[in-house]
C-alpha positions as CSV (number, residue, x, y, z in Angstrom):
1,M,-30.0,116.7,52.1
2,K,-32.7,118.5,50.1
3,Q,-35.5,116.1,49.2
4,S,-37.9,118.5,47.4
5,D,-38.4,122.3,47.0
6,S,-39.6,122.6,50.6
7,T,-38.5,119.4,52.4
8,Y,-35.1,118.4,53.7
9,G,-33.8,115.1,55.1
10,V,-30.9,114.1,57.2
11,N,-29.6,111.0,58.9
12,L,-28.0,111.5,62.4
13,T,-26.1,108.7,64.3
14,V,-26.8,109.6,67.9
15,K,-24.2,110.1,70.6
16,K,-26.4,112.1,72.9
17,V,-29.8,113.8,72.7
18,H,-31.0,116.7,74.8
19,V,-34.7,118.0,74.8
20,F,-36.2,121.1,76.2
21,Y,-39.5,122.9,76.1
22,S,-39.5,126.1,74.1
23,G,-43.2,127.0,74.4
24,D,-43.8,127.6,70.7
25,I,-47.5,126.7,69.9
26,R,-46.6,124.9,66.6
27,Y,-43.3,123.2,67.6
28,P,-43.1,123.2,71.4
29,F,-39.9,121.3,71.9
30,L,-36.3,121.8,70.7
31,C,-34.0,118.7,70.3
32,D,-30.3,119.0,70.3
33,V,-28.5,116.0,68.8
34,L,-24.8,115.4,69.3
35,T,-23.7,112.8,66.7
36,T,-21.0,110.1,66.9
37,E,-19.0,112.2,64.4
38,D,-19.1,115.2,66.8
39,S,-21.6,117.2,64.8
40,Y,-24.3,119.2,66.5
41,F,-27.9,119.5,65.2
42,R,-30.9,121.4,66.6
43,C,-34.4,121.0,65.4
44,A,-37.9,122.0,66.5
45,V,-40.3,119.1,67.3
46,K,-44.0,118.5,67.9
47,A,-45.1,116.2,70.7
48,E,-46.0,113.4,68.2
49,N,-42.3,113.1,67.0
50,L,-40.7,113.5,70.4
51,A,-40.5,109.9,71.5
52,N,-38.0,108.9,68.9
53,F,-35.6,111.6,70.2
54,L,-36.2,110.7,73.9
55,L,-35.8,107.0,73.4
56,A,-32.8,107.1,71.0
57,Q,-29.7,105.4,72.4
58,E,-26.1,105.9,71.5
59,G,-25.4,104.4,68.0
60,N,-29.0,104.7,66.8
61,T,-29.6,106.3,63.5
62,L,-32.4,108.9,63.2
63,H,-33.8,109.9,59.9
64,L,-35.4,113.3,60.0
65,T,-37.7,114.9,57.4
66,M,-37.9,118.7,58.0
67,I,-39.3,122.0,56.6
68,D,-38.3,125.6,57.2
69,I,-40.4,127.2,59.9
70,Y,-38.5,130.4,60.9
71,K,-37.3,132.8,58.2
72,A,-34.2,134.0,60.0
73,S,-33.1,130.7,61.6
74,S,-31.3,127.6,60.6
75,V,-33.5,125.6,63.0
76,M,-36.0,123.5,61.0
77,G,-39.3,121.9,62.0
78,V,-39.4,118.1,62.0
79,C,-42.2,116.6,59.9
80,S,-41.2,113.0,60.7
81,C,-38.5,111.2,62.7
82,Q,-37.7,107.5,62.3
83,N,-35.3,105.5,64.4
84,F,-33.7,102.8,62.1
85,D,-32.4,100.8,65.1
86,N,-35.2,101.0,67.7
87,H,-38.8,100.6,66.7
88,A,-40.7,101.4,69.9
89,E,-44.5,100.9,69.8
90,N,-46.7,103.9,70.4
91,L,-49.7,103.0,72.5
92,E,-51.8,106.1,71.6
93,I,-54.0,104.5,69.0
94,P,-55.2,101.5,71.0
95,I,-55.6,103.7,74.1
96,R,-57.8,106.1,72.2
97,Q,-59.9,103.3,70.9
98,N,-60.6,102.1,74.5
99,L,-60.3,105.3,76.6
100,S,-62.3,103.8,79.5
101,D,-59.8,100.9,79.9
102,L,-56.8,100.9,82.3
103,V,-53.4,100.7,80.7
104,V,-50.9,98.6,82.6
105,M,-47.2,99.2,82.0
106,N,-43.9,97.8,83.4
107,V,-41.8,101.0,83.6
108,A,-38.5,101.3,81.9
109,Q,-38.1,105.1,81.8
110,T,-40.1,108.3,82.6
111,F,-39.7,111.7,81.1
112,V,-41.3,114.9,82.3
113,F,-41.2,118.4,80.7
114,P,-42.8,121.5,82.4
115,M,-45.0,123.4,79.9
116,S,-45.9,126.4,82.1
117,F,-46.6,128.7,79.2
118,V,-47.5,128.7,75.5
119,I,-46.2,131.3,73.0
120,N,-48.7,132.2,70.3
121,G,-47.3,135.1,68.2
122,A,-46.8,137.9,70.7
123,S,-49.1,136.3,73.3
124,V,-47.8,134.3,76.3
125,I,-50.4,132.1,77.9
126,M,-49.7,130.6,81.3
127,Q,-50.9,127.1,82.1
128,D,-50.5,124.2,84.6
129,K,-49.4,121.5,82.2
130,Y,-46.6,118.9,81.9
131,Y,-45.7,116.7,79.0
132,C,-44.9,113.2,80.1
133,L,-43.7,110.1,78.4
134,I,-43.5,106.6,79.9
135,A,-41.6,103.8,78.2
136,D,-42.0,100.3,79.4
137,I,-39.7,97.3,79.3
138,N,-41.5,95.8,76.3
139,N,-40.4,98.7,74.0
140,R,-43.8,100.4,74.2
141,Y,-44.5,104.0,75.2
142,I,-47.2,106.6,75.7
143,G,-47.0,110.4,75.7
144,F,-49.5,112.5,77.5
145,E,-50.2,115.7,79.3
146,T,-51.0,116.1,83.0
147,E,-51.3,118.6,85.9
148,A,-48.6,119.2,88.5
149,K,-50.5,117.1,91.1
150,N,-49.6,113.9,89.3
151,L,-45.9,114.5,88.9
152,P,-44.6,113.1,92.2
153,H,-46.2,109.7,91.3
154,I,-44.9,109.7,87.7
155,V,-41.3,110.7,88.6
156,S,-41.2,108.3,91.5
157,A,-41.9,105.3,89.2
158,L,-38.8,103.2,89.2
159,Y,-37.5,100.6,86.7
160,K,-39.8,97.6,86.5
161,D,-42.5,99.2,88.7
162,I,-46.0,98.2,87.4
163,V,-48.2,101.2,86.9
164,E,-51.9,101.6,85.9
165,L,-52.9,104.6,83.9
166,Q,-56.2,106.0,82.5
167,F,-56.6,108.8,80.0
168,F,-59.2,111.2,78.6
169,A,-59.4,113.2,75.4
170,F,-62.3,115.5,74.3
171,S,-61.7,114.7,70.6
172,D,-59.3,112.9,68.3
173,N,-57.3,116.1,67.9
174,D,-56.9,116.7,71.7
175,K,-53.8,115.4,73.5
176,L,-54.3,112.5,75.9
177,E,-54.8,113.8,79.5
178,L,-53.9,111.6,82.5
179,I,-56.9,111.1,84.8
180,Y,-55.7,108.1,86.9
181,F,-52.3,106.8,88.0
182,K,-51.5,104.0,90.4
183,N,-48.1,102.5,91.1
184,S,-48.6,98.9,92.4
185,N,-45.1,98.7,93.7
186,R,-45.1,101.7,96.0
187,K,-47.5,104.1,97.9
188,L,-45.9,107.5,98.3
189,L,-45.9,109.2,101.7
190,D,-46.3,113.0,101.3
191,M,-43.7,114.3,103.7
192,N,-44.3,117.9,102.7
193,Q,-47.9,117.6,103.9
194,Q,-46.8,116.0,107.1
195,I,-44.4,118.8,107.9
196,F,-47.0,121.4,106.9
197,N,-49.4,119.8,109.3
198,L,-46.9,120.3,112.2
199,K,-46.9,124.1,111.7
């Protein structure tokens, strides 16, 4: 399991994966993996490694490389995560190279995690942000951040819906931010607003 003085490695054959947002500024997500051998493993994960956990299916083998991040905790931080059985294509690099272009995807799955706060040491900073990941039927995916106003459209995208997206980032180090979303298969009717208008 130990690969060097500071690095550890482990292979996990997935039965089920559960992900939740912890708010830690360095490793904002925690992933719980139940293995096919009925073992349980928890690790802290950055957004760039999250897709392999979210897209893992039962029977897939994940190889994790990790480091210690909390002195008094057995939970380690993931440096890299490889899925030996499912090699999904991350669209981030081609999207960043052509930020002005529309990205068209044929939806397979959507994932949304509220990130209403960030913990930085003793400080808690409130924010209106959500981390989203959309996977398409061609085994491609894109992870990005967005505001609450876009969530109804993202979570309403069903299997094989064709969606158009456009992103923005101030720099190469910034997360991709969603600035445009259109679902060609459905136009949502905002019932909340209609009811509100009747008041």
